[in-house]
Every structure is written in C-alpha cells, then in structure tokens.
N, C-alpha and C positions, 0 to 999 in steps of 0.2 A: 614596451621602452621603459626605462630606469626614468626616467625625466616625470614630472608631473603636466598635463597635457598643457595645452598654452594657454592663458588667460584671455586672450585677444586671438582675433582670424589675421592672421597672418601671410603671405606670400613669399615663395621662396625666391632670396637675391641673387645666393650665389655657396660655393659649394669648392672648399679645399682640403684635398684628400693628401694626407702625408703617413707614408707606407716606410715602415724601419724594419730590413731584418739583417739575421747576421749569422757571418758561415762560420765554420773552423775548415778549415783549408788544410790538402794532404802534406804542406811543407812547415806545420805545425801554428803556423800565421793564423789570424780570424780578419775576414771579410766583413765591417759594419758595411752596408748601405742603406740609402735616406732617397726616399724618392718626394717631391710635392707638386701637386697639380690643383691649377687655378681655373674653375669652369665658372660660366653664367649660362642659367639657360634661357637668357634671352640674347638679340643680338645686340653687342657690347660696345660702344663708340671709343676708341683708344686715339690718339694723337697720331698716332702713326696707320693708321686705317680700323675697319669696323671687325670685331672677330663674331663672327658667327653662333649661334647660341649652340652652347655644348663644345666648342673649341677651346683646347687652353690657353688663358693668357700668359698661365706662367705654368712651366716644366722643364723641372730640374733635379738634378741628381749629385750627390757626394757617395764615396766612396774612401774610405779610412780602414787602411789595414793595419791592423795592432801585431805587437806579438803581445806573449800570455802576462808580459806585466805592464801592459796596458797601453804602452808606449807608442804613438804613430810614425812606422814606418814610410810609410808610405799615402798620398792623399792625390784625390784625383777628381773633379767637378765639371758639369756639365749643364749647357742650358738649350733646353729643345725647342721650347716656345718663350717668348718674350715680349715684354710691351714694345721696346723697342729694340730691334733687331741690328744686329752693327755696334750695339753701344751696351746692354746688357751683360754682352757673352764676353765683350773682352776681359773682364776680373778674373775670369773661373782660375785662368793657369796659377792666381795669387795665391790660391787654396794649397799648392804645393806648399805653403809656409807654415803648413799644418806639420810639416813632418819636424820628428825631435819632439814632438810635447808629451806630455802626459794624459791622457784621460781622466787621471784620477789627481792629479795635483797642480791645482791652477788653470784648467783647462778654458774655462769660459773665460775668464778675466783675458787671458792669452788671445784668447779666439778675439776678444771686443777688442785689445789693442791693434791687432795684427789688421784686421779685417771688420771692425765695425764702421758706421758710419759709409763714408765715401771712400773707403779703403775696399768695400767688397759690395758682394749684390746682399741688402737686407732680407732676404727670403731665402738664398743661401747660409748665410751667417745663422738666420734663426733657426733652420734644423740643426745645427750644430750643438744647441742645445740639447739636442736629445741624446748625444755621442755617448755620455757616460756611463747613462742608465743604461742606454742600448749595449753597450759594451759587456755591463754587468749582467744583467739578461740574458746576452748572448753566451758568457763563460761562465755561467751559476752552474750549468749543467754538469761540469767537469768534476763538482766534488761534492756534496754534501753539505746545506748551508748550514748542519748541525756539528758538522766534524772539527774536528778540536787541531787544531793545526798551532795551538801555542797561542796565538795572541786571540784578541777579539774579534768577532766574524766581523767584518766590512759593514753588513748593513745591520747592524744595532746600533742606535741612536741616531738614526737617518731618517727616521720617520715617527708618526704619532703611535705607532701598533708596538713596535720594536725600541722604544724607547726601556733603558737595562731597568728603570725603578715602575717597569708595567708588567700587568699580570700576563702577554704572550709572553716576554723575556720569564717571564714567573715558571711558564707553565714547558717553552719549549726552547729555552736557552737558559736552566736554571744557575750555571757554575757563573752566570754573569750576571745574574739580577741584582741589584745593586740594594733591593728593599723598596717598598710601595712611598711614596712622597708622603708626608705629612701638609695638614692644613698651612703650616708656617713660611711652605717654600715657596 
C-alpha cells in the first residue's frame, strides 16, 4: 500500500469502483468505455428499498466512440443499478448529446452545459471528466511520445513533470526545453 497506515481505527463504509478502458476498433475508430459501481459492505436503506450488502447501489456505463482527431462520433449510456428505478435511467438517452464534441477542445465545459445538474445523472456526468485523458492514454501507443510531428507534443505543459522549463523535458524532449525557471518567476 502506497498510503501511510491510517492514523485511527476505521470501518469500511463504501466502495466506488471506476473502470476505464480504451479499444482500437477494426474500422479505424476508438471506443472508450467507462463503468462505475457503488456498493456498501452492509445492508443499505434507500427511499426505494433496502439494498443488500454488496449489491450495487449505482452501476452505470458510458461508451464514447471517437475518431483519430478525438471527435465524438457516437455516445451511449446505460444504468443497470440505481437508487430510483424508472427515474435515474430516464436521462441515459440524453448522453447522445455528446456526439459532435471534441475531447480535446472544450469537452468538460460542454459536458457541464449539456448534462450538468438536473440535465443529467451526476454519476454518469462525473465519469465523463475522465474521457479526455482516457482518449490520450488509449491513443498514445499509436506513435512514440517523443516523435517529432512538427508541433509541440500534446503532453508537454499539462502536468508538473512535463513543464517545458523542467528537468524531464530537458532530458526527454530537449527540442522543447525552454530553460530552467529562475527564482524571480
């Protein structure tokens, strides 16, 4: 375990499992699948009834199909377990509104506008925040990350380690190294 031991005794109360998977399709498109499941280790009382220990309170899926430019060409969502059957799942068809968006250009903002709050399911909409990174990680194997394609590699200046004034960029992407920051910056 990479975290330090807890500082006080504790009792397990909840598990949220999130699984993200990316697939290269035979037709040249890419499928990005997300799955979310919430369970409790004890029976859990909901307004709609009691969920037995270990039974899913939420179990939801989203698949976005994208092209090589990260454009969403298809979107589908499903809800298998929910606290309010017949109500929570009414909104899943609305996730088709994602078709036409681009995962790298304003995606998270558009998701909030289209499906945020009561316009969508909070759990499905939360899952969508992972999709831009999932797409990058899925597509990353298609070319070497240090390959020179004329423009700055997409991953630079997107995280601490790959800031263009940092040591990792100096070592692994020397063409894009801006020089170390000075104390006055």
